[in-house]
N, C-alpha and C positions, 0 to 999 in steps of 0.2 A: 119256760124254755131255758136250756142250759146256756151258760156263758159262751161256750164254744160255738153253739149253733146261732146264738144271738149275734155273735161277731162274724158269722159266716166263716169261722175258723174251726172246722170239725176236729182238727188235730191239736187244738190249743197250743199253737206255735207261739212261743214267747216273743216279746219285743226284743229286737236286736238291731245291729247296724245293717244287717242283710235286708235288702229290699226285694220283694217279689212282684211279679206282674199281677195286677188286679188288687194290690194292697191299698187300703184306704189310709191316706195320710193327710193330716195327722189322725191317729187313732184316738177314739174317745176312751179306749180302755188303756190304762197306764201299764198293765202287765202283759197283755196279749195282743197280737196283731189282729187287725180286722181286714176283711176282704169284701170286695164289691158284691160277690155272689158266693153261694156255697161251692160252685164249680171252681172258682179261683182258689178257694181254700183247699179243696181236694187237690188241685194242681200243685199247690205249695207242698202238700204232703208227699206227692210223687217226686217233686224236685228234691226235697230234703232227704228222702230215703235213697234216692239215686246218688246224691252227694255223699251220703254215708258210705255207700259202696265204693264209689270212685275215689274219693279223697281220703277216706279213713279206713278203707279195707274191710268194712263191716258188711258181710254178705250173708248173714244169717238173721233169722228173726231174733234170736237171743242177743246178738251183737247190736242190731239196730234198735231194738226196744230198750236195751240197757242204756243206750245213749239218749234215746228219746225221753225215757221216763226213769231217770236214775233212782237208785234205792233211797237216797237221802230225802226224796220227795214223794216216792210212790211205793206201792206194793209190786215191785218190778217182776218178781217170779210169777205172781198171779197174772199180771199183764201179759207176760211172755206166753204163758200157758193158754190164755184166752185167744191171743192172736194166732198162735200155732194151730190150735184147734179149728179156728175159723178159716184159716188159709188152707189147712189140710196137709201141712208138711211138718216134719219134725223141726223143733226150734233150732237145732244145730246143723241142719242141711243147708248148703248154699242155695241162694235163690237169685233169680234174674230180675233186676228192677226194671227191665224193659219188657217183661212178659205181662201182657195185658191182664190175663185171667188171674195170675198170682197177685198182681198189684191192686186190682180192683178189690179182691178179697181182703188184702192186707189193709188198704186204706179204710174200707168199711169196718174192719175189726178195730182199728185204731179209733175211729170215730165212735164206735159202740162203747169202747172202754172209757173214752174221754167224756162222752156225753150221756151215757146211760140209756140210749135208745138206738134202735136199728138205723143204720145209714139209709138215706134216700139213694138207691142205686142208680137212678137216672142222673142225679147230681154227681155221683162218683164217676160215672161213665163220661159225663161232660168234662169233668176235671181231667180225666185220662186223655181225652181228645185234645184239650188245650196243651197238655204236657207233650203228647206224641206229635202234635203238629209243629212244635218248635224244635227244629232239627238241632239247634245249639243247646237246647235245654237250659237256656239262661234263666236266672231267677226271675 
């Protein structure tokens, strides 16, 4: 099993001072966050991508993935292409991080690139419900 899936962190979100609901603390992984369930990990993906749009003005797949997976550490162009194809929209078209269909596809694509296997869409949907049910979208 991949590190991200083992950590219930399908987006491989790195350790930081930011705390998310459902995060396991302390994490047994020194580099990446761990979550209680995959759904909490998917929720964190939705929160982080929504934050990219709101706080950083990144409203395209290219903008979001360039921040998520910078070229210094990743094959960002390939990552962007894979996500855009999976979501079904051009990499430079603005997207709505509050649109369920778009974001389910995007989180599943991120998980696929990060972990090398198809996402469990039931868990992705559970993560969306956790995200959508929190009106404040707090971390």
